[in-house]
C-alpha positions in Angstrom: 11.0 -4.8 -52.4 11.8 -7.6 -50.0 11.9 -6.0 -47.0 8.2 -4.9 -47.7 7.1 -8.3 -48.6 8.4 -9.6 -45.5 6.5 -6.7 -43.4 3.0 -7.3 -44.6 3.9 -11.3 -44.4 4.8 -10.6 -41.0 2.1 -8.4 -39.8 -0.5 -11.0 -41.2 1.1 -13.3 -39.2 1.0 -11.2 -36.0 -2.4 -10.3 -36.7 -3.4 -14.0 -36.5 -1.3 -15.4 -33.9 -0.7 -12.1 -31.2 -3.9 -11.0 -30.0 -3.9 -10.8 -25.7 -6.7 -13.6 -24.9 -8.0 -12.5 -21.6 -10.4 -15.0 -20.2 -12.6 -15.6 -16.8 -13.7 -18.9 -15.4 -15.7 -19.6 -12.6 -13.9 -23.4 -11.9 -16.1 -24.3 -9.2 -14.8 -25.6 -5.8 -11.2 -25.7 -7.2 -9.5 -27.4 -4.5 -7.7 -30.3 -3.5 -10.3 -33.2 -5.1 -10.5 -31.4 -9.0 -6.4 -30.7 -8.5 -5.9 -34.5 -7.7 -8.4 -35.7 -10.6 -6.0 -36.5 -13.7 -8.5 -36.2 -16.3 -10.2 -33.0 -14.9 -7.3 -31.2 -14.6 -6.2 -32.0 -18.2 -8.8 -30.5 -19.2 -8.3 -27.4 -17.2 -4.6 -27.2 -18.6 -5.9 -26.9 -22.0 -8.6 -24.3 -21.2 -6.0 -22.2 -19.2 -3.3 -22.7 -21.9 -5.7 -21.0 -24.5 -5.5 -17.7 -22.5 -3.0 -15.1 -21.8 -4.2 -14.0 -18.3 -7.2 -16.0 -16.6 -9.0 -15.1 -13.8 -9.8 -18.3 -11.8 -13.0 -18.1 -9.0 -14.3 -20.5 -6.6 -10.6 -21.6 -5.4 -11.5 -23.4 -2.1 -8.1 -24.6 -0.8 -6.9 -23.8 2.4 -3.3 -25.4 1.8 -3.1 -23.0 -0.7 -2.2 -26.3 -2.9 -4.1 -26.3 -5.3 -3.2 -23.2 -7.8 0.2 -24.3 -7.4 -0.2 -27.6 -8.3 -2.3 -26.0 -11.9 0.4 -23.2 -12.4 3.2 -26.2 -12.0 1.4 -28.4 -14.6 0.7 -25.2 -16.7 4.2 -24.9 -17.0 5.2 -28.3 -18.1 2.1 -28.6 -20.6 2.4 -25.4 -21.7 6.6 -24.7 -22.6 6.2 -22.2 -25.1 5.4 -19.7 -22.6 5.8 -19.1 -18.5 2.8 -18.8 -16.4 2.9 -17.1 -12.8 -0.2 -15.9 -10.5 -1.1 -13.6 -8.0 -4.1 -14.6 -5.4 -6.8 -12.8 -3.3 -7.0 -13.2 0.3 -8.9 -16.1 1.2 -12.9 -13.9 1.1 -16.1 -15.0 2.7 -18.1 -13.4 5.8 -18.3 -16.9 7.5 -16.3 -20.0 7.3 -17.2 -20.3 3.7 -14.1 -19.2 2.2 -12.8 -18.2 -1.5 -9.8 -17.3 -3.7 -9.4 -14.7 -6.9 -6.3 -16.1 -8.6 -5.2 -14.3 -12.0 -2.6 -16.7 -14.1 -0.9 -14.8 -16.8 1.6 -15.3 -19.0 4.6 -13.5 -17.8 6.6 -13.6 -20.8 3.6 -11.7 -21.7 2.3 -9.6 -19.1 3.7 -7.9 -15.8 2.1 -7.2 -12.3 2.1 -3.4 -11.7 0.2 -3.6 -8.2 -2.9 -5.2 -7.1 -5.5 -4.5 -4.6 -7.9 -6.5 -2.0 -11.3 -4.0 -1.9 -12.2 -4.2 1.6 -15.5 -2.0 1.4 -15.7 -0.6 5.1 -12.5 0.8 5.1 -12.9 2.4 1.5 -15.1 5.5 2.7 -17.2 5.6 -0.6 -20.2 7.5 1.5 -22.1 4.3 1.3 -23.4 3.4 4.9 -24.1 -0.5 3.8 -20.4 -1.9 5.0 -21.6 -5.7 3.6 -22.0 -5.5 -0.1 -19.7 -8.4 -0.9 -20.0 -11.6 0.4 -16.5 -11.6 -1.2 -14.8 -7.8 -2.1 -13.2 -7.8 -5.1 -9.9 -8.0 -6.3 -8.1 -5.5 -8.7 -4.4 -6.3 -10.6 -3.2 -3.8 -12.7 -1.4 -5.5 -15.6 1.3 -3.7 -17.8 1.0 -5.4 -21.7 3.2 -4.8 -24.0 2.5 -6.5 -26.9 -1.2 -5.1 -27.2 -2.4 -1.1 -28.4 -3.4 -0.7 -25.0 -0.7 -1.1 -22.4 -2.2 -0.2 -18.9 -4.8 -2.7 -18.1 -6.8 -2.5 -14.7 -9.0 -6.1 -13.9 -11.5 -5.7 -11.5 -12.5 -9.9 -10.6 -15.8 -10.3 -9.0 -18.0 -13.4 -8.1 -21.0 -12.3 -7.1 -23.4 -14.0 -4.2 -26.7 -15.1 -6.5 -29.1 -13.3 -4.3 -27.7 -10.7 -3.9 -25.9 -9.9 -7.7 -28.0 -6.8 -8.2 -26.8 -5.1 -5.0 -23.3 -5.9 -5.9 -23.4 -5.2 -9.2 -24.6 -1.4 -8.2 -21.8 -1.6 -5.9 -19.0 -2.1 -8.8 -19.8 1.6 -9.9 -18.1 2.7 -6.7 -15.0 0.3 -6.7 -14.7 1.3 -10.3 -14.6 5.3 -9.3 -12.6 4.2 -6.3 -9.7 2.7 -8.8 -10.2 5.6 -11.3 -9.3 8.4 -8.7 -6.9 6.0 -7.1 -4.6 5.1 -10.3 -5.9 7.5 -12.7 -6.7 4.7 -15.5 -9.9 4.8 -17.5 -8.8 1.1 -19.0 -11.1 -1.1 -17.2 -12.2 -4.1 -17.1 -14.9 -5.8 -14.8 -14.9 -9.8 -15.7 -15.9 -13.1 -13.6 -19.5 -14.6 -12.5 -21.6 -12.2 -11.5 -24.8 -14.2 -11.8 -25.6 -11.4 -14.2 -29.0 -13.3 -15.8 -31.6 -15.6 -15.5 -33.5 -15.3 -12.1 -31.3 -13.4 -10.6 -31.8 -10.0 -12.2 -34.7 -8.5 -13.0 -35.9 -5.5 -15.7 -36.3 -3.0 -13.6 -32.7 -3.6 -11.6 -30.7 -3.4 -15.2 -32.5 0.0 -15.8 -31.5 1.1 -12.5 -28.2 -0.7 -12.6 -25.0 2.0 -13.5 -23.1 -0.4 -15.1 -25.5 -0.8 -17.9 -26.7 3.0 -17.6 -23.6 4.5 -18.2 -22.4 4.3 -21.9 -18.8 4.5 -21.0 -19.4 0.6 -19.9 -19.4 -2.2 -22.7 -20.8 -5.4 -21.5 -19.0 -7.8 -24.1 -20.3 -11.0 -23.6 -24.6 -10.4 -24.2 -28.0 -10.9 -22.4 -28.4 -13.8 -24.5 -25.2 -15.7 -24.6 -24.6 -19.3 -22.4 -22.3 -19.1 -19.9 -23.4 -22.2 -18.5 -22.6 -25.9 -19.3 -26.2 -27.4 -17.7 -28.5 -28.0 -21.4 -31.1 -27.3 -19.4 -30.2 -23.9 -18.5 -28.9 -20.9 -20.7 -27.9 -17.8 -18.8 -25.6 -15.2 -19.1 -23.7 -15.7 -15.4 -20.5 -14.6 -16.4 -19.5 -11.3 -18.3 -16.7 -9.5 -18.9 -17.2 -5.5 -18.7 -15.0 -2.6 -20.3 -14.5 0.6 -20.1 -12.4 3.0 -21.4 -11.7 4.7 -25.3 -9.0 2.9 -25.6 -9.3 -0.6 -24.2 -12.8 -0.3 -26.4 -11.1 0.6 -29.6 -8.2 -2.5 -29.0 -11.0 -5.2 -28.6 -10.8 -7.9 -31.5 -14.2 -7.7 -33.2 -16.1 -11.0 -32.0 -13.9 -12.5 -30.2 -15.7 -11.8 -27.1 -17.6 -15.4 -26.1 -17.8 -17.9 -23.7 -15.4 -20.9 -24.4 -17.9 -24.0 -24.6 -15.5 -26.6 -23.6 -18.2 -29.7 -23.8 -18.3 -29.0 -27.2 -14.5 -28.5 -28.2 -13.1 -31.3 -25.8 -16.3 -33.7 -26.9 -17.2 -33.9 -23.3 -20.7 -35.3 -22.1 -22.6 -33.3 -19.9 -21.5 -35.1 -16.7 -18.0 -35.1 -18.1 -17.9 -31.3 -18.4 -19.3 -30.8 -14.8 -17.0 -32.4 -13.3 -14.5 -29.7 -14.3 -16.8 -26.9 -14.0 -20.9 -25.8 -14.3 -19.3 -22.6 -16.0 -17.6 -22.0 -19.4 -15.1 -19.5 -19.7 -16.0 -15.8 -21.2 -13.0 -14.5 -22.7 -12.3 -11.9 -25.1 -8.8 -10.8 -27.3 -7.0 -7.5 -27.5 -5.6 -6.4 -30.5 -1.6 -6.6 -31.2 0.9 -4.1 -31.0 1.9 -4.7 -34.5 5.5 -2.7 -34.4 6.6 -4.0 -30.9 6.0 -7.6 -32.1 7.7 -7.0 -35.1 10.7 -5.2 -33.4 11.0 -8.4 -31.3 10.2 -11.2 -33.4 11.3 -10.6 -37.0 
Protein backbone atom coordinates (compact mmCIF):
# COMPACT_ATOMS: atom_id res chain seq x y z
CA UNK A 1 0.00 0.00 0.00
CA UNK A 2 2.79 2.40 0.93
CA UNK A 3 4.57 1.69 -2.37
CA UNK A 4 1.38 2.33 -4.34
CA UNK A 5 0.84 5.67 -2.58
CA UNK A 6 4.43 6.73 -3.24
CA UNK A 7 4.04 5.75 -6.89
CA UNK A 8 0.89 7.86 -7.31
CA UNK A 9 2.46 10.83 -5.53
CA UNK A 10 5.60 10.48 -7.63
CA UNK A 11 3.63 10.39 -10.86
CA UNK A 12 1.68 13.51 -9.88
CA UNK A 13 4.87 15.43 -9.08
CA UNK A 14 6.63 14.31 -12.26
CA UNK A 15 3.63 15.13 -14.42
CA UNK A 16 3.85 18.74 -13.25
CA UNK A 17 7.62 19.22 -13.23
CA UNK A 18 9.24 16.93 -15.75
CA UNK A 19 7.84 17.69 -19.18
CA UNK A 20 10.44 18.77 -21.75
CA UNK A 21 10.12 22.39 -22.86
CA UNK A 22 11.33 23.21 -26.38
CA UNK A 23 11.59 26.87 -27.36
CA UNK A 24 12.52 28.98 -30.37
CA UNK A 25 13.59 32.58 -29.93
CA UNK A 26 14.63 35.22 -32.46
CA UNK A 27 16.77 37.39 -30.16
CA UNK A 28 17.15 40.10 -32.83
CA UNK A 29 20.77 40.80 -33.65
CA UNK A 30 22.26 39.04 -30.66
CA UNK A 31 25.91 39.92 -30.40
CA UNK A 32 28.50 41.77 -28.37
CA UNK A 33 26.28 44.74 -27.51
CA UNK A 34 23.51 42.66 -25.93
CA UNK A 35 25.99 40.29 -24.31
CA UNK A 36 27.53 43.28 -22.50
CA UNK A 37 24.16 44.70 -21.40
CA UNK A 38 23.56 43.37 -17.88
CA UNK A 39 19.84 44.14 -17.86
CA UNK A 40 19.22 42.49 -21.23
CA UNK A 41 21.32 39.47 -20.27
CA UNK A 42 19.46 39.16 -16.97
CA UNK A 43 16.14 38.93 -18.81
CA UNK A 44 17.55 36.50 -21.38
CA UNK A 45 18.80 34.21 -18.62
CA UNK A 46 15.34 34.17 -17.03
CA UNK A 47 13.76 33.32 -20.38
CA UNK A 48 16.24 30.63 -21.41
CA UNK A 49 16.33 28.94 -18.02
CA UNK A 50 12.68 28.00 -18.58
CA UNK A 51 13.67 25.89 -21.61
CA UNK A 52 15.27 22.48 -21.77
CA UNK A 53 16.15 23.26 -25.38
CA UNK A 54 16.02 26.56 -27.23
CA UNK A 55 16.78 27.46 -30.83
CA UNK A 56 18.31 30.95 -30.85
CA UNK A 57 18.12 32.87 -34.11
CA UNK A 58 19.74 36.04 -35.40
CA UNK A 59 23.05 35.45 -33.65
CA UNK A 60 25.30 38.11 -35.18
CA UNK A 61 28.77 37.89 -33.68
CA UNK A 62 31.79 37.30 -35.90
CA UNK A 63 34.03 36.76 -32.84
CA UNK A 64 31.84 33.94 -31.51
CA UNK A 65 32.03 35.25 -27.94
CA UNK A 66 28.44 36.38 -27.30
CA UNK A 67 26.97 32.87 -27.19
CA UNK A 68 29.81 31.66 -25.00
CA UNK A 69 29.05 34.49 -22.57
CA UNK A 70 25.33 33.65 -22.65
CA UNK A 71 25.82 29.94 -21.96
CA UNK A 72 28.36 30.60 -19.19
CA UNK A 73 25.88 32.99 -17.61
CA UNK A 74 23.10 30.43 -17.94
CA UNK A 75 25.19 27.80 -16.15
CA UNK A 76 25.81 30.23 -13.29
CA UNK A 77 22.18 31.35 -13.17
CA UNK A 78 20.64 27.85 -13.18
CA UNK A 79 23.04 25.64 -11.25
CA UNK A 80 20.51 22.81 -11.02
CA UNK A 81 21.13 22.12 -14.72
CA UNK A 82 24.10 22.06 -17.08
CA UNK A 83 23.89 23.82 -20.44
CA UNK A 84 25.74 23.25 -23.71
CA UNK A 85 25.21 24.49 -27.24
CA UNK A 86 25.66 23.52 -30.87
CA UNK A 87 25.91 26.20 -33.53
CA UNK A 88 25.57 26.48 -37.28
CA UNK A 89 27.92 28.09 -39.72
CA UNK A 90 27.63 31.84 -40.19
CA UNK A 91 24.98 32.03 -42.87
CA UNK A 92 24.01 34.66 -45.43
CA UNK A 93 24.42 35.39 -49.11
CA UNK A 94 26.42 38.60 -48.73
CA UNK A 95 28.13 40.43 -45.88
CA UNK A 96 25.11 40.11 -43.57
CA UNK A 97 25.56 36.87 -41.61
CA UNK A 98 23.56 35.06 -38.94
CA UNK A 99 23.92 31.85 -36.98
CA UNK A 100 21.47 29.38 -35.51
CA UNK A 101 22.36 28.13 -32.04
CA UNK A 102 20.65 25.36 -30.07
CA UNK A 103 21.18 25.80 -26.32
CA UNK A 104 20.22 22.67 -24.40
CA UNK A 105 20.44 21.04 -20.97
CA UNK A 106 23.08 18.35 -21.39
CA UNK A 107 21.89 16.62 -18.23
CA UNK A 108 18.54 16.09 -19.99
CA UNK A 109 19.32 15.84 -23.72
CA UNK A 110 22.13 14.49 -25.88
CA UNK A 111 23.08 15.58 -29.39
CA UNK A 112 23.23 12.52 -31.64
CA UNK A 113 24.22 14.32 -34.84
CA UNK A 114 23.70 17.57 -36.67
CA UNK A 115 23.58 18.73 -40.22
CA UNK A 116 24.06 22.08 -41.98
CA UNK A 117 21.69 21.98 -44.94
CA UNK A 118 23.14 23.27 -48.21
CA UNK A 119 20.52 23.37 -50.89
CA UNK A 120 22.89 23.50 -53.85
CA UNK A 121 24.41 20.20 -52.69
CA UNK A 122 21.18 18.33 -51.91
CA UNK A 123 20.15 17.31 -55.40
CA UNK A 124 16.45 17.74 -54.59
CA UNK A 125 15.43 18.11 -58.20
CA UNK A 126 14.86 21.87 -58.18
CA UNK A 127 16.69 24.27 -60.43
CA UNK A 128 16.65 27.14 -57.94
CA UNK A 129 19.68 26.71 -55.72
CA UNK A 130 19.22 30.01 -53.89
CA UNK A 131 15.81 29.78 -52.22
CA UNK A 132 17.07 30.10 -48.63
CA UNK A 133 18.76 33.27 -47.45
CA UNK A 134 20.01 31.20 -44.50
CA UNK A 135 20.01 27.44 -44.99
CA UNK A 136 18.29 25.47 -42.21
CA UNK A 137 20.32 23.93 -39.38
CA UNK A 138 19.19 20.46 -38.35
CA UNK A 139 20.01 18.73 -35.07
CA UNK A 140 19.02 15.25 -33.91
CA UNK A 141 18.56 14.87 -30.15
CA UNK A 142 18.21 11.87 -27.87
CA UNK A 143 15.66 12.55 -25.12
CA UNK A 144 15.52 9.75 -22.50
CA UNK A 145 13.13 11.62 -20.19
CA UNK A 146 10.26 11.89 -22.71
CA UNK A 147 8.02 9.34 -24.39
CA UNK A 148 9.52 10.27 -27.74
CA UNK A 149 13.24 9.43 -27.62
CA UNK A 150 14.48 10.36 -31.09
CA UNK A 151 13.76 13.96 -32.09
CA UNK A 152 14.93 15.97 -35.09
CA UNK A 153 14.69 19.77 -35.09
CA UNK A 154 14.87 21.84 -38.28
CA UNK A 155 15.68 25.43 -37.34
CA UNK A 156 14.83 28.14 -39.84
CA UNK A 157 14.73 31.93 -40.01
CA UNK A 158 13.18 32.96 -43.32
CA UNK A 159 13.78 36.16 -45.22
CA UNK A 160 10.51 38.15 -44.89
CA UNK A 161 10.15 39.00 -48.56
CA UNK A 162 10.78 35.37 -49.54
CA UNK A 163 8.96 33.68 -46.67
CA UNK A 164 6.46 31.70 -48.75
CA UNK A 165 9.12 30.25 -51.05
CA UNK A 166 11.36 29.33 -48.14
CA UNK A 167 8.52 27.65 -46.23
CA UNK A 168 7.66 25.67 -49.36
CA UNK A 169 11.29 24.60 -49.70
CA UNK A 170 11.23 23.37 -46.10
CA UNK A 171 9.05 20.52 -47.33
CA UNK A 172 11.96 19.35 -49.49
CA UNK A 173 14.27 19.71 -46.48
CA UNK A 174 11.90 17.55 -44.47
CA UNK A 175 11.80 14.86 -47.16
CA UNK A 176 15.59 14.78 -47.34
CA UNK A 177 16.00 14.46 -43.56
CA UNK A 178 13.29 11.78 -43.42
CA UNK A 179 15.21 9.79 -46.01
CA UNK A 180 18.62 10.48 -44.45
CA UNK A 181 17.83 9.59 -40.83
CA UNK A 182 14.75 7.35 -41.20
CA UNK A 183 12.69 9.12 -38.57
CA UNK A 184 9.16 10.54 -38.56
CA UNK A 185 9.59 12.64 -35.42
CA UNK A 186 10.51 15.99 -36.91
CA UNK A 187 9.91 19.50 -35.63
CA UNK A 188 10.29 22.63 -37.76
CA UNK A 189 10.65 25.77 -35.67
CA UNK A 190 11.78 29.36 -35.79
CA UNK A 191 10.90 32.77 -37.15
CA UNK A 192 9.23 31.74 -40.40
CA UNK A 193 7.68 35.18 -40.94
CA UNK A 194 4.50 33.13 -41.34
CA UNK A 195 1.97 35.88 -40.82
CA UNK A 196 0.55 39.28 -41.75
CA UNK A 197 1.76 40.76 -45.03
CA UNK A 198 4.37 38.08 -45.67
CA UNK A 199 1.77 35.39 -46.46
CA UNK A 200 -1.25 35.27 -48.75
CA UNK A 201 -4.44 33.22 -48.78
CA UNK A 202 -3.41 31.71 -52.10
CA UNK A 203 0.04 31.00 -50.73
CA UNK A 204 -1.36 29.12 -47.73
CA UNK A 205 -3.44 26.94 -50.06
CA UNK A 206 -0.43 25.83 -52.08
CA UNK A 207 2.00 25.42 -49.18
CA UNK A 208 2.67 21.70 -48.69
CA UNK A 209 3.51 22.12 -45.01
CA UNK A 210 -0.08 23.37 -44.60
CA UNK A 211 -1.95 21.15 -47.04
CA UNK A 212 -0.36 17.89 -45.86
CA UNK A 213 -2.45 16.80 -42.82
CA UNK A 214 0.55 14.99 -41.32
CA UNK A 215 2.02 18.37 -40.34
CA UNK A 216 0.55 20.03 -37.24
CA UNK A 217 1.02 23.79 -36.75
CA UNK A 218 1.14 24.22 -32.98
CA UNK A 219 1.25 28.03 -32.97
CA UNK A 220 -2.00 29.22 -34.53
CA UNK A 221 -2.48 32.01 -37.05
CA UNK A 222 -4.35 34.03 -34.42
CA UNK A 223 -1.37 34.10 -32.05
CA UNK A 224 0.87 37.14 -31.63
CA UNK A 225 4.62 36.47 -31.43
CA UNK A 226 5.63 40.13 -31.69
CA UNK A 227 6.58 42.49 -28.87
CA UNK A 228 5.29 45.73 -30.39
CA UNK A 229 1.73 46.55 -29.37
CA UNK A 230 0.93 47.91 -32.84
CA UNK A 231 1.58 44.53 -34.48
CA UNK A 232 -0.29 41.24 -34.10
CA UNK A 233 1.40 38.60 -36.22
CA UNK A 234 2.19 34.90 -35.84
CA UNK A 235 5.65 35.12 -37.38
CA UNK A 236 7.26 32.46 -35.17
CA UNK A 237 6.02 28.90 -35.48
CA UNK A 238 6.44 25.33 -34.31
CA UNK A 239 5.38 22.61 -36.77
CA UNK A 240 5.52 18.91 -35.90
CA UNK A 241 5.38 15.75 -37.98
CA UNK A 242 5.19 12.17 -36.76
CA UNK A 243 2.53 10.24 -34.90
CA UNK A 244 4.78 9.60 -31.91
CA UNK A 245 5.80 13.20 -31.29
CA UNK A 246 2.30 14.54 -31.95
CA UNK A 247 0.89 12.18 -29.31
CA UNK A 248 3.52 13.49 -26.85
CA UNK A 249 2.53 17.16 -27.03
CA UNK A 250 1.26 18.48 -23.70
CA UNK A 251 -2.22 19.93 -24.41
CA UNK A 252 -2.28 23.72 -24.30
CA UNK A 253 1.49 24.06 -23.91
CA UNK A 254 2.25 25.46 -27.37
CA UNK A 255 2.20 29.24 -27.13
CA UNK A 256 4.27 32.42 -27.28
CA UNK A 257 5.95 33.40 -24.01
CA UNK A 258 5.08 37.03 -23.32
CA UNK A 259 8.13 38.04 -21.30
CA UNK A 260 7.04 41.68 -21.38
CA UNK A 261 4.00 40.90 -19.23
CA UNK A 262 5.67 38.14 -17.22
CA UNK A 263 8.57 40.34 -16.10
CA UNK A 264 6.55 43.60 -15.97
CA UNK A 265 8.56 45.41 -18.64
CA UNK A 266 7.66 48.46 -20.64
CA UNK A 267 7.54 48.02 -24.39
CA UNK A 268 10.87 49.84 -24.77
CA UNK A 269 12.49 47.62 -22.11
CA UNK A 270 11.19 44.49 -23.83
CA UNK A 271 12.38 45.70 -27.23
CA UNK A 272 15.91 46.00 -25.86
CA UNK A 273 15.78 42.20 -25.58
CA UNK A 274 14.00 41.44 -28.87
CA UNK A 275 11.07 42.42 -31.05
CA UNK A 276 9.90 38.78 -30.93
CA UNK A 277 8.49 36.63 -28.15
CA UNK A 278 9.83 33.08 -27.87
CA UNK A 279 7.47 30.27 -28.86
CA UNK A 280 7.43 27.05 -26.87
CA UNK A 281 5.89 23.61 -26.49
CA UNK A 282 6.12 20.89 -23.81
CA UNK A 283 6.57 17.17 -24.47
CA UNK A 284 5.09 14.59 -22.12
CA UNK A 285 7.53 12.87 -19.76
CA UNK A 286 8.41 9.19 -19.65
CA UNK A 287 7.18 8.48 -16.13
CA UNK A 288 8.81 5.08 -15.92
CA UNK A 289 12.24 6.51 -16.72
CA UNK A 290 11.81 9.40 -14.32
CA UNK A 291 10.57 7.22 -11.46
CA UNK A 292 13.42 4.80 -11.97
CA UNK A 293 15.98 7.60 -11.79
CA UNK A 294 14.42 9.94 -9.22
CA UNK A 295 12.36 7.95 -6.69
